[in-house]
Backbone of each chain as ProteinMPNN parsed JSONL, in Angstrom:
{"seq_chain_A": "MFVYSENQVHEVKQKLYELEELCRDKNCFRASKSTILNIAKIASVHPSLSGRFTALLDNGERVVISRQYVPALKQRLGL", "coords_chain_A": {"N_chain_A": [[87.513, -134.273, 8.352], [90.212, -135.141, 6.32], [92.952, -137.34, 5.612], [95.402, -137.567, 3.242], [97.202, -140.143, 1.943], [99.867, -141.953, 0.247], [98.538, -143.989, -1.257], [96.032, -144.098, -0.178], [93.038, -142.694, 1.372], [92.366, -141.326, 4.456], [89.915, -140.928, 6.959], [89.908, -138.719, 9.641], [89.47, -137.947, 13.168], [90.462, -135.76, 14.456], [90.827, -132.176, 14.781], [91.918, -129.594, 12.473], [93.861, -127.9, 13.617], [94.705, -129.478, 15.687], [95.885, -131.598, 14.383], [97.909, -130.182, 13.182], [99.457, -129.558, 15.377], [100.201, -132.14, 16.128], [101.754, -132.845, 13.957], [103.877, -131.199, 14.099], [106.595, -131.782, 14.578], [107.222, -133.266, 12.415], [107.71, -133.408, 8.804], [105.85, -131.462, 8.131], [103.67, -128.667, 7.37], [101.465, -125.878, 7.944], [99.536, -124.938, 5.255], [97.374, -123.502, 4.391], [94.099, -122.265, 5.339], [92.712, -124.618, 5.349], [94.428, -126.722, 4.902], [97.147, -128.974, 5.511], [100.435, -129.57, 4.63], [102.783, -132.082, 3.543], [106.1, -131.482, 3.462], [107.991, -133.031, 2.195], [106.625, -134.112, 0.105], [106.19, -132.19, -1.738], [106.647, -131.16, -4.98], [107.319, -128.817, -6.369], [107.15, -125.197, -6.018], [105.092, -122.513, -6.998], [104.575, -119.067, -7.944], [101.442, -117.242, -8.026], [99.298, -115.116, -10.05], [97.54, -113.882, -8.415], [98.816, -113.332, -6.105], [99.197, -115.343, -4.362], [100.707, -118.572, -3.54], [101.307, -121.612, -5.326], [101.465, -125.036, -4.667], [102.953, -127.707, -6.273], [102.309, -131.008, -6.074], [103.885, -134.27, -5.542], [102.152, -136.161, -6.561], [100.95, -134.877, -8.622], [98.903, -133.185, -8.031], [97.628, -129.871, -7.434], [98.012, -127.439, -4.929], [96.886, -124.701, -3.007], [99.026, -122.338, -1.419], [98.659, -120.193, 1.132], [99.52, -116.732, 1.347], [100.192, -115.83, 3.918], [101.195, -118.085, 5.146], [103.547, -118.706, 3.915], [105.994, -117.682, 5.071], [106.25, -119.526, 7.19], [106.742, -121.923, 5.846], [109.179, -121.281, 4.644], [110.726, -120.945, 6.902], [110.713, -123.553, 7.891], [112.22, -124.707, 5.958], [114.625, -123.649, 6.41], [115.23, -121.151, 5.435]], "CA_chain_A": [[88.926, -134.059, 8.064], [90.778, -136.292, 5.589], [94.403, -137.388, 5.441], [95.722, -138.219, 1.972], [98.517, -140.795, 1.903], [100.25, -142.273, -1.143], [97.525, -144.772, -1.977], [94.745, -144.138, 0.509], [92.529, -141.498, 2.037], [91.881, -141.706, 5.779], [89.135, -139.916, 7.669], [90.391, -138.62, 11.027], [88.549, -137.196, 14.038], [91.103, -134.536, 14.952], [90.63, -130.92, 14.049], [93.134, -129.268, 11.725], [94.9, -127.343, 14.504], [95.246, -130.594, 16.481], [96.81, -132.303, 13.473], [99.061, -129.289, 13.006], [100.273, -129.74, 16.582], [100.757, -133.501, 16.063], [102.736, -132.935, 12.863], [104.857, -130.111, 14.243], [107.972, -132.279, 14.495], [107.404, -133.982, 11.142], [108.006, -132.495, 7.688], [104.583, -130.877, 7.687], [103.42, -127.274, 7.736], [100.14, -125.374, 7.59], [99.654, -124.239, 3.975], [96.219, -122.611, 4.245], [93.123, -122.472, 6.417], [92.132, -125.957, 5.32], [95.391, -127.716, 4.434], [98.498, -129.166, 6.042], [101.172, -130.29, 3.588], [104.06, -132.727, 3.852], [107.127, -130.818, 2.642], [108.688, -134.057, 1.401], [105.79, -134.487, -1.045], [106.025, -131.042, -2.644], [107.596, -131.218, -6.099], [107.793, -127.442, -6.584], [106.246, -124.118, -5.606], [105.009, -121.481, -8.044], [103.73, -117.918, -7.578], [100.3, -117.023, -8.924], [99.052, -113.688, -10.287], [96.7, -113.353, -7.337], [99.655, -113.04, -4.942], [99.374, -116.531, -3.522], [101.619, -119.547, -4.113], [100.709, -122.91, -5.569], [102.41, -126.141, -4.507], [102.71, -128.866, -7.133], [102.685, -132.181, -5.277], [104.466, -135.384, -6.309], [101.078, -136.905, -7.254], [100.423, -134.052, -9.719], [97.857, -132.284, -7.545], [98.061, -128.509, -7.102], [97.394, -126.964, -3.684], [97.208, -123.283, -2.733], [99.694, -121.96, -0.168], [98.312, -118.799, 1.418], [100.682, -115.862, 1.528], [100.539, -115.712, 5.336], [101.874, -119.295, 5.613], [104.826, -118.86, 3.205], [107.124, -117.57, 6.01], [106.368, -120.773, 7.968], [107.398, -122.89, 4.957], [110.587, -120.867, 4.498], [111.397, -121.227, 8.17], [110.912, -125.005, 7.967], [113.273, -125.069, 4.994], [115.869, -123.005, 6.851], [115.502, -119.932, 4.62]], "C_chain_A": [[89.486, -135.318, 7.385], [92.299, -136.177, 5.474], [94.682, -138.178, 4.162], [97.125, -138.811, 2.057], [98.787, -141.195, 0.45], [99.145, -142.99, -1.913], [96.137, -144.722, -1.353], [94.336, -142.775, 1.057], [91.921, -141.944, 3.365], [91.056, -140.568, 6.364], [89.619, -139.877, 9.12], [89.471, -137.704, 11.84], [89.132, -135.861, 14.491], [90.718, -133.312, 14.118], [91.98, -130.538, 13.415], [94.253, -128.734, 12.641], [95.511, -128.433, 15.384], [96.248, -131.401, 15.639], [98.086, -131.489, 13.272], [100.027, -129.468, 14.181], [100.963, -131.105, 16.547], [101.899, -133.601, 15.041], [103.878, -131.933, 13.0], [106.303, -130.58, 14.058], [108.242, -133.084, 13.215], [107.725, -132.957, 10.05], [106.763, -131.761, 7.204], [104.46, -129.414, 8.11], [102.022, -126.876, 7.28], [100.272, -124.55, 6.312], [98.507, -123.262, 3.729], [95.245, -122.903, 5.381], [92.638, -123.911, 6.478], [93.138, -127.057, 4.988], [96.683, -127.744, 5.243], [99.229, -129.992, 4.985], [102.444, -130.926, 4.13], [105.109, -132.146, 2.896], [107.817, -131.819, 1.707], [107.906, -134.455, 0.154], [105.526, -133.317, -1.992], [107.09, -131.125, -3.741], [108.184, -129.823, -6.349], [106.726, -126.446, -6.149], [106.271, -123.036, -6.677], [104.17, -120.295, -7.569], [102.541, -117.821, -8.521], [100.05, -115.518, -9.036], [98.236, -113.051, -9.17], [97.506, -113.055, -6.078], [99.809, -114.216, -4.001], [100.404, -117.446, -4.184], [100.865, -120.863, -4.328], [101.789, -123.978, -5.419], [102.001, -127.264, -5.464], [103.221, -130.08, -6.364], [103.218, -133.3, -6.174], [103.4, -136.167, -7.082], [100.407, -136.074, -8.349], [99.359, -133.061, -9.279], [98.431, -130.905, -7.22], [97.284, -128.013, -5.881], [97.84, -125.529, -3.428], [97.961, -123.149, -1.406], [99.38, -120.488, 0.053], [99.57, -117.996, 1.723], [101.15, -115.827, 2.994], [101.296, -116.932, 5.868], [103.216, -119.53, 4.903], [106.022, -118.686, 4.154], [107.343, -118.845, 6.828], [107.081, -121.842, 7.141], [108.884, -122.563, 4.837], [111.369, -121.172, 5.768], [111.69, -122.715, 8.299], [112.039, -125.464, 7.06], [114.615, -124.421, 5.343], [116.229, -121.774, 6.031], [115.311, -118.666, 5.445]], "O_chain_A": [[89.245, -136.433, 7.847], [92.854, -135.096, 5.273], [94.247, -139.321, 4.022], [98.108, -138.089, 2.22], [98.04, -140.828, -0.457], [98.85, -142.656, -3.061], [95.176, -145.24, -1.923], [95.141, -141.854, 1.188], [91.067, -142.83, 3.397], [91.436, -139.4, 6.281], [89.725, -140.925, 9.756], [88.798, -136.824, 11.303], [88.398, -134.946, 14.863], [90.346, -133.404, 12.948], [93.028, -131.078, 13.77], [95.425, -129.066, 12.467], [96.673, -128.343, 15.782], [97.301, -131.82, 16.121], [99.188, -132.033, 13.203], [101.243, -129.522, 14.003], [102.141, -131.227, 16.885], [102.868, -134.336, 15.235], [104.738, -131.834, 12.125], [107.126, -129.881, 13.466], [109.367, -133.525, 12.977], [107.979, -131.788, 10.339], [106.63, -131.47, 6.015], [105.072, -128.986, 9.088], [101.467, -127.462, 6.35], [101.026, -123.577, 6.275], [98.646, -122.312, 2.958], [95.541, -123.695, 6.275], [92.203, -124.379, 7.53], [92.746, -128.21, 4.809], [97.236, -126.707, 5.61], [98.704, -130.996, 4.502], [103.091, -130.401, 5.035], [105.011, -132.302, 1.679], [108.178, -131.486, 0.578], [108.463, -135.068, -0.756], [104.738, -133.434, -2.931], [108.287, -131.158, -3.455], [109.394, -129.671, -6.519], [105.565, -126.798, -5.942], [107.329, -122.685, -7.199], [103.172, -120.481, -6.873], [102.612, -118.258, -9.67], [100.534, -114.74, -8.214], [98.24, -111.832, -9.001], [96.951, -112.578, -5.088], [100.467, -114.112, -2.966], [100.915, -117.136, -5.26], [99.916, -121.179, -3.61], [102.884, -123.851, -5.968], [100.854, -127.711, -5.463], [104.406, -130.173, -6.043], [103.032, -133.285, -7.391], [103.688, -136.761, -8.121], [99.416, -136.505, -8.939], [98.954, -132.194, -10.054], [99.576, -130.788, -6.784], [96.063, -128.148, -5.809], [99.008, -125.184, -3.606], [97.59, -123.76, -0.404], [99.781, -119.635, -0.739], [100.544, -118.508, 2.276], [102.349, -115.798, 3.27], [101.958, -116.851, 6.903], [103.944, -120.458, 5.256], [106.978, -119.456, 4.066], [108.482, -119.207, 7.126], [107.919, -122.578, 7.659], [109.735, -123.448, 4.916], [112.522, -121.6, 5.717], [112.765, -123.108, 8.753], [112.72, -126.452, 7.33], [115.613, -124.625, 4.651], [117.399, -121.399, 5.944], [115.494, -117.562, 4.932]]}, "seq_chain_B": "MKLSEFIKDIIRDFLIIFASIMIIITVLRQIYIPELAFDLISIYTIMGFSLLGALTGIIWYTPHEISERAMRVRIVVHFLTLEILLIALASLIGVVTGVPGALLLALQIAVVYAVVRVLSYGKDKKEAEQINERLKAVKQEIHD", "coords_chain_B": {"N_chain_B": [[93.116, -115.82, 7.642], [92.718, -114.295, 10.843], [89.984, -112.243, 12.019], [90.713, -110.217, 13.808], [93.465, -109.916, 13.316], [93.283, -109.064, 10.742], [92.011, -106.59, 11.002], [94.005, -105.233, 12.374], [95.923, -105.138, 10.345], [94.608, -103.447, 8.529], [94.528, -101.055, 9.977], [97.273, -100.6, 10.251], [97.932, -100.286, 7.529], [96.462, -97.962, 6.975], [97.814, -96.059, 8.555], [100.354, -96.135, 7.368], [99.767, -95.308, 4.719], [98.698, -92.732, 5.175], [100.868, -91.446, 6.502], [102.84, -91.636, 4.499], [101.716, -90.079, 2.405], [101.592, -87.571, 3.668], [104.318, -87.072, 4.205], [105.403, -87.017, 1.601], [103.93, -84.881, 0.437], [104.708, -82.789, 2.145], [107.481, -82.598, 1.623], [107.448, -81.998, -1.147], [106.044, -79.565, -1.129], [107.784, -78.034, 0.348], [109.849, -77.81, -1.439], [108.675, -76.698, -3.808], [106.481, -74.848, -3.204], [107.054, -73.278, -0.66], [105.909, -71.266, 0.856], [103.263, -71.802, 1.215], [100.833, -72.753, 3.558], [99.767, -75.652, 5.474], [96.359, -76.407, 5.638], [93.767, -77.214, 7.996], [91.547, -78.543, 6.898], [92.533, -79.719, 4.547], [94.273, -81.621, 5.643], [92.483, -83.252, 7.076], [90.993, -84.17, 4.917], [92.885, -85.663, 3.465], [93.426, -87.532, 5.435], [90.947, -88.798, 5.653], [90.641, -89.956, 3.094], [92.858, -91.603, 3.096], [92.097, -93.437, 4.989], [89.861, -94.517, 3.694], [91.182, -95.631, 1.505], [92.744, -97.569, 2.808], [90.696, -99.111, 3.801], [89.829, -100.407, 1.552], [91.135, -102.726, 1.629], [89.462, -104.548, 2.766], [88.283, -105.898, 0.749], [89.982, -108.006, 0.25], [89.576, -109.683, 2.353], [88.633, -112.847, 3.561], [86.822, -115.356, 5.161], [87.009, -118.005, 4.496], [88.742, -120.404, 2.349], [89.377, -119.334, -0.991], [88.866, -119.643, -4.57], [91.33, -119.45, -7.266], [90.31, -118.028, -9.398], [88.301, -116.51, -8.156], [89.93, -114.918, -6.582], [91.21, -113.423, -8.525], [89.077, -111.974, -9.525], [88.589, -110.388, -7.33], [90.894, -108.833, -7.362], [90.405, -107.222, -9.596], [88.108, -105.872, -8.718], [89.191, -104.512, -6.52], [91.056, -102.867, -7.792], [89.358, -101.243, -9.404], [87.867, -99.99, -7.403], [89.862, -98.504, -6.097], [90.576, -96.781, -8.201], [88.202, -95.252, -8.475], [88.055, -94.051, -5.92], [90.486, -92.568, -5.783], [90.276, -90.83, -7.98], [88.025, -89.437, -7.217], [89.009, -88.186, -4.898], [91.014, -86.598, -6.047], [89.424, -84.89, -7.603], [87.966, -83.622, -5.64], [89.886, -82.159, -4.199], [90.692, -80.524, -6.131], [92.746, -81.141, -7.917], [92.269, -82.452, -10.271], [90.388, -81.506, -13.04], [87.649, -81.817, -15.092], [86.902, -84.174, -17.777], [89.074, -85.159, -19.505], [91.341, -84.824, -17.828], [90.652, -86.493, -15.682], [90.598, -88.941, -16.986], [93.265, -89.189, -17.732], [94.457, -89.352, -15.204], [93.283, -91.73, -14.36], [94.519, -93.493, -16.101], [97.176, -93.218, -15.283], [96.983, -94.241, -12.661], [96.319, -96.859, -13.284], [98.653, -97.732, -14.571], [100.54, -97.54, -12.479], [99.407, -99.377, -10.687], [99.617, -101.732, -12.188], [102.414, -101.911, -12.457], [103.174, -102.271, -9.769], [101.969, -104.756, -9.291], [103.371, -106.399, -11.12], [106.008, -106.133, -10.16], [105.661, -107.252, -7.636], [104.968, -109.85, -8.362], [107.355, -110.628, -9.572], [109.049, -110.611, -7.351], [107.866, -112.613, -5.834], [108.384, -114.736, -7.532], [111.147, -115.022, -7.387], [111.324, -115.733, -4.714], [109.972, -118.16, -4.787], [111.751, -119.619, -6.33], [113.946, -119.804, -4.596], [112.755, -121.311, -2.561], [112.202, -123.659, -3.984], [114.765, -124.578, -4.582], [115.683, -125.216, -2.002], [113.797, -127.111, -1.363], [114.475, -129.216, -3.087], [116.957, -129.893, -1.991], [116.204, -130.686, 0.596], [114.559, -132.898, 0.028], [116.43, -134.537, -1.108], [118.066, -135.021, 1.104], [116.265, -136.462, 2.668], [115.906, -138.781, 1.109], [118.509, -139.848, 1.135]], "CA_chain_B": [[93.529, -114.791, 8.599], [91.687, -113.967, 11.823], [89.434, -110.902, 11.832], [91.494, -109.26, 14.618], [94.714, -109.668, 12.577], [92.913, -108.32, 9.544], [91.759, -105.199, 11.425], [95.335, -104.677, 12.656], [96.535, -104.852, 9.038], [93.927, -102.277, 7.949], [94.99, -99.873, 10.732], [98.677, -100.387, 9.86], [97.926, -99.748, 6.163], [95.978, -96.58, 7.048], [98.889, -95.209, 9.082], [101.428, -96.072, 6.358], [99.298, -94.485, 3.594], [98.588, -91.335, 5.64], [102.218, -90.927, 6.755], [103.534, -91.503, 3.209], [101.174, -88.917, 1.683], [101.997, -86.35, 4.38], [105.766, -86.857, 4.003], [105.631, -86.634, 0.195], [103.384, -83.539, 0.216], [105.547, -81.833, 2.89], [108.747, -82.414, 0.892], [107.166, -81.308, -2.416], [105.682, -78.169, -0.829], [109.015, -77.37, 0.791], [110.651, -77.534, -2.634], [108.026, -75.88, -4.837], [105.7, -73.717, -2.663], [107.293, -73.283, 0.795], [105.13, -70.239, 1.557], [101.881, -72.269, 1.417], [100.674, -73.49, 4.824], [98.754, -76.715, 5.497], [95.158, -76.062, 6.403], [93.207, -78.397, 8.666], [90.61, -79.262, 6.019], [93.348, -80.569, 3.657], [94.789, -82.757, 6.419], [91.359, -84.166, 7.326], [90.619, -84.795, 3.63], [93.89, -86.703, 3.192], [93.217, -88.574, 6.45], [89.731, -89.525, 5.287], [90.866, -90.798, 1.911], [93.821, -92.649, 3.492], [91.295, -94.463, 5.667], [89.079, -95.2, 2.655], [92.129, -96.454, 0.734], [93.097, -98.739, 3.624], [89.491, -99.952, 3.936], [89.657, -101.254, 0.353], [91.716, -104.027, 1.997], [88.349, -105.443, 3.136], [88.017, -106.719, -0.453], [90.819, -109.213, 0.303], [89.268, -110.531, 3.507], [87.736, -113.979, 3.349], [86.962, -116.315, 6.269], [87.263, -119.344, 3.938], [89.606, -120.438, 1.167], [88.658, -119.06, -2.235], [89.576, -120.122, -5.755], [92.209, -118.509, -7.964], [89.436, -117.177, -10.209], [87.665, -115.549, -7.241], [90.971, -113.97, -6.175], [91.45, -112.499, -9.653], [87.914, -111.068, -9.566], [88.809, -109.419, -6.244], [91.926, -107.883, -7.813], [89.731, -106.267, -10.493], [87.221, -105.045, -7.879], [90.078, -103.657, -5.73], [91.617, -101.867, -8.71], [88.297, -100.291, -9.781], [87.529, -99.206, -6.204], [90.939, -97.524, -5.917], [90.425, -95.786, -9.274], [87.077, -94.361, -8.14], [88.426, -93.277, -4.722], [91.554, -91.605, -6.057], [89.765, -89.783, -8.883], [87.115, -88.617, -6.393], [89.865, -87.348, -4.047], [91.664, -85.592, -6.904], [88.403, -83.911, -7.999], [87.58, -82.883, -4.436], [90.912, -81.167, -3.807], [90.92, -79.654, -7.278], [93.909, -81.527, -8.726], [91.752, -82.843, -11.582], [89.127, -80.882, -13.445], [87.239, -82.239, -16.425], [87.015, -85.593, -18.155], [90.422, -85.561, -19.964], [92.209, -84.917, -16.649], [90.258, -87.688, -14.922], [91.024, -90.115, -17.768], [94.731, -89.272, -17.627], [94.752, -89.843, -13.849], [92.88, -93.142, -14.339], [95.578, -94.221, -16.807], [98.367, -93.22, -14.405], [96.72, -95.185, -11.562], [96.377, -98.209, -13.862], [100.063, -98.055, -14.823], [101.182, -97.77, -11.181], [98.855, -100.637, -10.147], [100.207, -102.827, -12.97], [103.845, -101.998, -12.106], [103.258, -102.87, -8.426], [101.618, -106.18, -9.439], [104.472, -107.074, -11.817], [107.14, -106.193, -9.226], [105.3, -108.202, -6.583], [105.053, -111.182, -8.968], [108.782, -110.908, -9.749], [109.591, -110.907, -6.016], [107.336, -113.946, -5.485], [109.048, -115.727, -8.387], [112.474, -115.246, -6.79], [111.078, -116.436, -3.452], [109.617, -119.534, -5.152], [112.993, -120.277, -6.781], [114.698, -120.131, -3.369], [112.045, -122.415, -1.891], [112.37, -124.877, -4.789], [116.14, -125.072, -4.385], [115.749, -125.838, -0.675], [112.952, -128.316, -1.411], [115.289, -130.263, -3.722], [117.98, -130.311, -1.023], [115.531, -131.405, 1.698], [114.123, -134.196, -0.488], [117.652, -135.318, -1.284], [118.466, -135.452, 2.461], [115.323, -137.487, 3.119], [116.155, -140.011, 0.344], [119.852, -140.396, 1.408]], "C_chain_B": [[92.376, -114.457, 9.542], [91.242, -112.526, 11.618], [90.261, -109.862, 12.591], [92.809, -108.906, 13.914], [94.432, -108.793, 11.359], [92.68, -106.84, 9.877], [93.098, -104.502, 11.736], [96.023, -104.275, 11.355], [95.946, -103.59, 8.413], [94.425, -100.998, 8.64], [96.443, -99.543, 10.346], [98.749, -99.754, 8.468], [97.494, -98.28, 6.161], [97.108, -95.653, 7.501], [100.024, -95.05, 8.066], [101.018, -95.148, 5.207], [99.28, -93.01, 3.997], [99.975, -90.708, 5.832], [102.955, -90.69, 5.437], [103.064, -90.262, 2.467], [101.661, -87.625, 2.339], [103.482, -86.039, 4.156], [106.032, -86.351, 2.582], [105.155, -85.2, -0.049], [104.253, -82.483, 0.924], [106.839, -81.533, 2.115], [108.508, -81.627, -0.404], [106.822, -79.833, -2.182], [106.917, -77.376, -0.412], [109.847, -76.942, -0.419], [109.981, -76.486, -3.528], [107.226, -74.685, -4.298], [105.845, -73.656, -1.132], [106.437, -72.265, 1.566], [103.7, -70.721, 1.868], [101.776, -73.119, 2.689], [99.638, -74.609, 4.664], [97.52, -76.203, 6.225], [94.527, -77.36, 6.92], [92.312, -79.226, 7.754], [91.382, -80.2, 5.085], [93.827, -81.821, 4.403], [93.668, -83.764, 6.694], [90.929, -84.889, 6.05], [91.58, -85.944, 3.313], [93.717, -87.868, 4.173], [92.02, -89.456, 6.075], [89.954, -90.463, 4.114], [91.919, -91.873, 2.177], [93.066, -93.801, 4.144], [90.477, -95.247, 4.641], [89.975, -96.126, 1.829], [92.489, -97.727, 1.493], [91.905, -99.688, 3.735], [89.221, -100.8, 2.687], [90.275, -102.638, 0.586], [90.665, -105.034, 2.396], [88.034, -106.389, 1.968], [88.804, -108.028, -0.394], [90.407, -110.18, 1.416], [88.3, -111.653, 3.124], [87.911, -114.962, 4.51], [87.283, -117.725, 5.782], [88.225, -119.238, 2.752], [88.782, -120.091, -0.069], [89.531, -119.456, -3.43], [90.453, -119.027, -6.361], [91.373, -117.514, -8.775], [88.78, -116.092, -9.336], [88.673, -114.496, -6.778], [91.216, -112.946, -7.28], [90.297, -111.504, -9.798], [88.093, -109.986, -8.509], [89.877, -108.39, -6.616], [91.286, -106.802, -8.676], [88.854, -105.308, -9.681], [88.06, -104.04, -7.071], [90.626, -102.51, -6.58], [90.567, -100.802, -9.051], [87.916, -99.398, -8.599], [88.584, -98.125, -5.962], [90.849, -96.4, -6.949], [89.355, -94.758, -8.891], [87.452, -93.455, -6.964], [89.44, -92.187, -5.038], [91.095, -90.476, -6.99], [88.81, -88.863, -8.117], [87.919, -87.668, -5.513], [90.484, -86.217, -4.867], [90.672, -84.508, -7.323], [88.056, -83.013, -6.819], [88.599, -81.816, -4.06], [91.357, -80.309, -4.998], [92.146, -79.96, -8.119], [93.463, -81.862, -10.148], [90.447, -82.109, -11.855], [88.826, -81.338, -14.867], [87.555, -83.69, -16.721], [88.422, -85.974, -18.635], [91.397, -85.738, -18.798], [91.934, -86.181, -15.852], [90.722, -88.959, -15.64], [92.537, -90.316, -17.683], [95.137, -89.828, -16.259], [94.416, -91.335, -13.751], [93.955, -94.011, -14.998], [96.831, -94.326, -15.937], [98.188, -94.22, -13.26], [96.853, -96.624, -12.076], [97.822, -98.65, -14.075], [100.767, -98.385, -13.5], [100.717, -99.108, -10.595], [99.495, -101.835, -10.848], [101.679, -103.029, -12.6], [104.018, -102.677, -10.738], [102.984, -104.379, -8.5], [102.779, -106.969, -10.058], [105.679, -107.218, -10.889], [106.897, -107.223, -8.139], [105.415, -109.642, -7.11], [106.522, -111.599, -9.142], [109.437, -111.308, -8.431], [109.141, -112.315, -5.588], [108.05, -115.046, -6.269], [110.429, -116.069, -7.819], [112.342, -116.067, -5.507], [110.775, -117.917, -3.736], [110.862, -120.303, -5.605], [113.846, -120.709, -5.59], [114.077, -121.342, -2.675], [112.281, -123.723, -2.648], [113.773, -125.465, -4.655], [116.278, -125.81, -3.058], [114.926, -127.122, -0.64], [113.735, -129.495, -1.999], [116.291, -130.812, -2.724], [117.358, -131.136, 0.096], [115.105, -132.797, 1.236], [115.319, -135.13, -0.671], [118.107, -135.881, 0.064], [117.568, -136.582, 2.945], [115.596, -138.824, 2.42], [117.49, -140.662, 0.693], [119.95, -141.142, 2.728]], "O_chain_B": [[91.223, -114.347, 9.125], [91.997, -111.693, 11.117], [90.489, -108.761, 12.09], [93.224, -107.746, 13.912], [95.216, -107.916, 10.997], [93.098, -105.953, 9.132], [93.291, -103.333, 11.401], [96.631, -103.209, 11.269], [96.666, -102.769, 7.845], [94.707, -99.995, 7.985], [96.798, -98.382, 10.143], [99.514, -98.817, 8.241], [98.069, -97.456, 5.45], [97.332, -94.597, 6.908], [100.587, -93.965, 7.92], [101.806, -94.31, 4.767], [99.775, -92.149, 3.269], [100.227, -89.589, 5.386], [103.618, -89.666, 5.27], [103.873, -89.484, 1.962], [102.091, -86.697, 1.653], [103.855, -84.885, 3.944], [106.779, -85.393, 2.378], [105.864, -84.398, -0.656], [104.504, -81.412, 0.37], [107.238, -80.377, 1.97], [109.261, -80.708, -0.726], [107.251, -78.961, -2.937], [107.075, -76.208, -0.767], [110.459, -75.874, -0.431], [110.614, -75.52, -3.954], [107.288, -73.604, -4.885], [104.898, -73.941, -0.399], [106.262, -72.387, 2.779], [103.008, -70.118, 2.689], [102.528, -74.076, 2.873], [98.745, -74.521, 3.821], [97.628, -75.628, 7.308], [94.726, -78.44, 6.363], [92.311, -80.455, 7.821], [90.958, -81.332, 4.85], [93.791, -82.929, 3.869], [93.865, -84.972, 6.565], [90.551, -86.06, 6.085], [91.161, -87.041, 2.945], [93.844, -89.034, 3.798], [92.075, -90.682, 6.168], [89.518, -91.614, 4.129], [91.886, -92.937, 1.559], [93.347, -94.973, 3.894], [90.402, -96.474, 4.699], [89.592, -97.247, 1.495], [92.537, -98.816, 0.92], [92.071, -100.908, 3.76], [88.483, -101.784, 2.746], [89.992, -103.591, -0.14], [90.918, -106.239, 2.376], [87.584, -107.517, 2.166], [88.357, -109.045, -0.924], [90.823, -111.338, 1.432], [87.291, -111.429, 2.455], [89.037, -115.361, 4.811], [87.77, -118.552, 6.553], [88.486, -118.155, 2.228], [87.628, -120.502, -0.185], [90.751, -119.584, -3.32], [90.338, -117.85, -6.019], [91.682, -116.324, -8.833], [88.711, -114.924, -9.719], [88.325, -113.328, -6.603], [91.405, -111.759, -7.013], [90.508, -110.342, -10.147], [87.791, -108.817, -8.748], [89.783, -107.222, -6.238], [91.578, -105.617, -8.519], [88.852, -104.099, -9.917], [87.693, -102.871, -6.951], [90.658, -101.354, -6.156], [90.851, -99.605, -8.994], [87.673, -98.203, -8.767], [88.252, -96.978, -5.662], [91.021, -95.226, -6.623], [89.58, -93.551, -8.974], [87.205, -92.249, -6.997], [89.287, -91.038, -4.623], [91.475, -89.318, -6.814], [88.792, -87.654, -8.345], [87.574, -86.494, -5.383], [90.487, -85.055, -4.46], [91.035, -83.334, -7.392], [87.876, -81.805, -6.972], [88.236, -80.712, -3.656], [92.266, -79.486, -4.889], [92.551, -79.141, -8.944], [94.182, -81.596, -11.111], [89.533, -82.089, -11.03], [89.685, -81.244, -15.744], [88.344, -84.341, -16.035], [88.934, -87.014, -18.221], [92.185, -86.685, -18.78], [92.858, -86.857, -15.4], [91.173, -89.917, -15.013], [93.027, -91.44, -17.579], [96.036, -90.662, -16.16], [95.157, -92.108, -13.143], [94.264, -95.106, -14.528], [97.464, -95.379, -15.863], [99.114, -94.957, -12.923], [97.418, -97.488, -11.406], [98.177, -99.795, -13.796], [101.494, -99.374, -13.404], [101.523, -99.878, -10.072], [99.867, -102.819, -10.209], [102.14, -104.161, -12.448], [104.882, -103.536, -10.563], [103.671, -105.176, -7.861], [103.126, -108.055, -9.593], [106.301, -108.279, -10.829], [107.798, -107.973, -7.763], [105.892, -110.535, -6.409], [106.889, -112.748, -8.898], [110.267, -112.217, -8.386], [109.927, -113.097, -5.055], [108.293, -116.137, -5.754], [110.829, -117.232, -7.772], [113.135, -116.972, -5.246], [111.25, -118.807, -3.03], [111.012, -121.487, -5.305], [114.393, -121.811, -5.563], [114.775, -122.268, -2.259], [112.527, -124.764, -2.039], [113.951, -126.683, -4.619], [116.895, -126.872, -2.981], [115.296, -128.093, 0.019], [113.674, -130.614, -1.49], [116.469, -132.025, -2.608], [117.91, -132.16, 0.501], [115.271, -133.77, 1.972], [115.237, -136.333, -0.426], [118.483, -137.049, 0.169], [118.039, -137.542, 3.555], [115.528, -139.879, 3.052], [117.627, -141.879, 0.574], [121.018, -141.648, 3.074]]}, "name": "protein", "num_of_chains": 2, "seq": "MFVYSENQVHEVKQKLYELEELCRDKNCFRASKSTILNIAKIASVHPSLSGRFTALLDNGERVVISRQYVPALKQRLGLMKLSEFIKDIIRDFLIIFASIMIIITVLRQIYIPELAFDLISIYTIMGFSLLGALTGIIWYTPHEISERAMRVRIVVHFLTLEILLIALASLIGVVTGVPGALLLALQIAVVYAVVRVLSYGKDKKEAEQINERLKAVKQEIHD"}
C-alpha cells in the first residue's frame, strides 16, 4: 500500500479499509477498490463514456472514481 | 463491488425487467387486443428472457479495477449480447420473421441502446458539474 503526498511516496503497512477508517474524519473518501482520494487535492471530476467518473488531481494525474463510490463523494461534499 | 451485492443487483434487475415487460404488454393488449388471454408458455418465455437479460449484467462484474479501454470493450460485448438475446426472443415468439425484420429490430435496439448511453452520459455530466462547483467551494474554505 502506498500513500502519495505532495513530494513523496510512503509505503504503509495498513490495509486500504484500515486507512479508510483512519481517514474518515479527514477530507478523504474511497474512490475505488484500490484508491482513497483527498478531496482537497481533486481539481475537477469528469464523466467517462464507460459510465464511471475520472478525477483530475492537482498534480495532473487522473484517477478513476467507481460509480458506486460517487454517492459517498457527494455526501462528503454536502450534495 | 462484492459478489453478494452484485447478485442482489442481478435479481433486482431481473424483477424490474420482468415487471416492466408484463406491465407494458398488459396495457398494450388491453388497448389493442383485449380478447386475447395470456398463456403460461408466453409468461415463462418472457420470464426466461428477462432472466437472461439481467444475467448480461455479469459482463460488468469485475473483482479488480479495470482500465477505461477494458470497460469500453465490455460495453460492446454487452450490446452485442443484448442484440442476440432480443432478436432470438423476437424470433421465438414470432414477432420477427426473416432477415429484413431481424435487421430492423437490430437497428432499433442499437438506437435505444445509444439513446440510453447518451442520456446516462448527460446525467453524469450534470452530476460532475454539481460536484465540481462544490469542490471549488470546499477548496476555497480550506484555503481561507
